[in-house]
C-alpha positions in Angstrom: -135.7 -4.7 -18.6 -135.2 -7.1 -21.5 -131.8 -5.4 -22.2 -130.4 -6.1 -18.7 -131.4 -9.7 -19.1 -129.7 -10.2 -22.3 -126.5 -8.8 -21.0 -126.5 -11.1 -18.1 -126.6 -14.3 -20.3 -123.6 -13.1 -22.5 -120.9 -15.7 -22.3 -117.7 -14.5 -20.2 -114.5 -14.1 -22.3 -111.9 -16.4 -21.4 -108.5 -15.0 -20.1 -105.6 -15.3 -22.4 -103.4 -18.5 -21.7 -100.0 -17.8 -20.2 -97.3 -18.5 -22.6 -93.4 -18.7 -22.3 -93.1 -15.6 -24.5 -92.6 -12.5 -22.4 -94.7 -9.4 -23.3 -93.0 -6.8 -25.4 -93.3 -4.3 -22.5 -91.4 -6.6 -20.1 -88.4 -7.5 -22.4 -85.2 -5.5 -21.7 -82.8 -5.8 -24.6 -79.1 -6.0 -23.4 -77.1 -3.0 -24.6 -73.5 -3.3 -25.8 -71.0 -1.7 -23.4 -70.5 1.8 -24.4 -67.0 3.3 -25.0 -66.1 6.0 -22.7 -65.7 9.4 -24.2 -62.5 11.5 -24.1 -63.9 13.5 -21.2 -64.8 10.4 -19.3 -61.3 8.8 -19.9 -59.4 11.8 -18.5 -60.8 11.1 -15.1 -60.0 7.3 -15.2 -56.3 7.3 -16.2 -54.5 4.1 -15.0 -51.9 4.6 -12.3 -48.5 2.8 -12.8 -48.3 -0.4 -10.8 -46.2 -0.4 -7.7 -44.1 -3.3 -9.0 -43.2 -1.0 -12.1 -41.9 1.8 -9.8 -39.9 -0.8 -7.7 -38.3 -2.2 -10.8 -37.3 1.2 -12.0 -35.7 2.1 -8.6 -33.9 -1.2 -8.5 -32.6 -0.6 -12.1 -31.3 2.8 -11.0 -29.7 1.5 -7.9 -28.0 -1.2 -9.9 -26.6 1.3 -12.4 -25.2 3.5 -9.6 -23.6 0.4 -7.9 -22.0 -0.6 -11.2 -20.5 2.9 -11.7 -19.3 2.9 -8.2 -17.6 -0.5 -8.6 -16.0 0.7 -11.8 -14.6 3.8 -10.1 -13.3 1.7 -7.1 -11.6 -0.7 -9.5 -9.9 2.1 -11.4 -8.7 3.6 -8.1 -7.4 0.3 -7.0 -5.5 -0.3 -10.3 -3.9 3.2 -10.0 -2.9 2.5 -6.4 -1.2 -0.7 -7.4 0.7 0.9 -10.2 1.7 3.8 -7.9 2.8 1.3 -5.2 4.8 -0.7 -7.6 6.5 2.3 -9.1 7.4 3.7 -5.5 8.7 0.3 -4.6 10.9 -0.1 -7.6 12.3 3.4 -6.9 13.1 2.6 -3.3 14.8 -0.6 -4.3 16.8 1.3 -7.0 18.0 4.1 -4.7 18.2 2.1 -1.5 21.9 2.5 -1.3 21.9 6.2 -2.1 22.7 7.3 1.5 25.4 4.6 1.8 27.1 5.9 -1.3 27.1 9.5 0.0 28.7 8.3 3.2 31.4 6.2 1.2 32.5 9.1 -1.0 34.4 10.9 1.7 36.3 7.8 2.5 37.3 7.4 -1.1 38.4 11.1 -1.1 40.6 10.4 1.9 42.2 7.4 0.2 43.0 9.5 -2.8 44.6 12.1 -0.6 46.7 9.5 1.2 47.9 8.1 -2.2 48.9 11.6 -3.3 50.7 12.4 -0.1 52.6 9.1 -0.2 53.9 9.9 -3.9 55.2 13.2 -2.7 56.9 12.1 0.5 59.4 9.4 1.0 58.4 8.8 4.6 56.0 5.9 4.9 54.9 6.6 8.3 52.6 9.4 7.0 51.0 7.0 4.6 50.5 4.4 7.3 48.7 6.9 9.7 46.5 8.0 6.6 45.4 4.5 5.9 44.5 3.9 9.5 42.4 7.0 9.6 40.6 5.9 6.4 40.0 2.5 7.8 38.4 4.0 11.1 36.3 6.4 8.8 35.0 3.4 6.8 34.3 1.4 9.9 32.2 4.2 11.2 30.2 4.5 7.9 29.4 0.8 8.1 28.2 1.2 11.7 25.9 4.0 10.8 24.2 1.8 8.3 23.9 -1.0 10.8 26.6 -3.2 9.2 28.6 -4.5 12.2 31.7 -6.6 12.5 31.3 -10.1 13.9 33.4 -10.4 16.9 34.8 -13.9 16.6 38.2 -14.2 18.4 38.2 -16.4 21.5 34.5 -17.3 21.1 32.9 -20.7 20.4 32.8 -21.7 16.8 29.3 -20.9 15.4 28.7 -22.3 11.8 26.1 -19.6 11.3 28.6 -16.9 11.7 31.9 -18.4 11.1 33.6 -20.3 8.2 36.3 -22.6 9.5 39.2 -22.7 7.0 41.6 -24.7 9.4 41.6 -26.6 12.6 44.6 -26.6 14.9 45.4 -28.4 18.2 45.6 -26.0 21.0 46.4 -26.5 24.8 45.3 -23.0 25.7 41.8 -23.1 24.3 39.0 -25.7 24.5 38.0 -27.5 21.4 35.9 -25.7 18.8 37.1 -22.2 19.9 38.0 -19.5 17.3 41.8 -18.9 17.9 42.5 -16.8 15.0 40.4 -14.6 12.6 41.6 -14.5 8.9 39.0 -12.3 7.6 36.3 -10.3 9.5 32.7 -11.3 9.0 29.8 -8.7 9.1 26.2 -8.6 10.0 23.5 -6.2 8.5 21.0 -5.9 11.4 20.5 -9.8 12.1 21.5 -11.1 8.7 24.9 -12.3 7.8 26.6 -10.2 5.1 29.5 -12.6 5.0 30.7 -15.1 7.6 34.1 -14.5 9.2 36.9 -16.9 8.1 38.5 -18.3 11.2 40.9 -21.0 12.5 39.4 -23.3 15.1 41.0 -25.1 17.9 40.9 -28.9 18.1 41.7 -31.3 21.0 45.3 -31.2 22.0 47.2 -34.5 21.5 50.5 -35.0 23.5 
């Protein structure tokens, strides 16, 4: 009985005061970030950024466009050189067909000269010269070189060159009354104007 009473009167142990220091069992120490191992790194390889792929594609496109531009420039230069060469050749040999047509005329003139030297009759020479003149006229017409018909037409300073003016009662003023030298047109361009005599107002 006495033992139980003594235990009742023992002072109670005070609880430990709460302090700001955490208990060792509650403290969690921050661990430094661990470096992934080689095996882990293989599964986490970084993919190229979309902007890098776009830049590479643009670089390729630009290079191809530059090559196409260089090829086009080279082709254009070759075309210009070829066109210039062909133009020079056309201008250089533009009269080739005319020369071929004129050579037979020269042959006939030479034949007429040889015939006149062997013959005392001048009538044959005259006929030969007339034939050559007709042949030459035909050559000029084939090459679009036409004689300007001026006689009895109004005087035109674009086609005619007046070398003299005479009074005339038969023709109105400024009319071509005589042709001294024929003029010629090549298509619509004057090769040379005709030399003419023009009528003036008659004075009694």
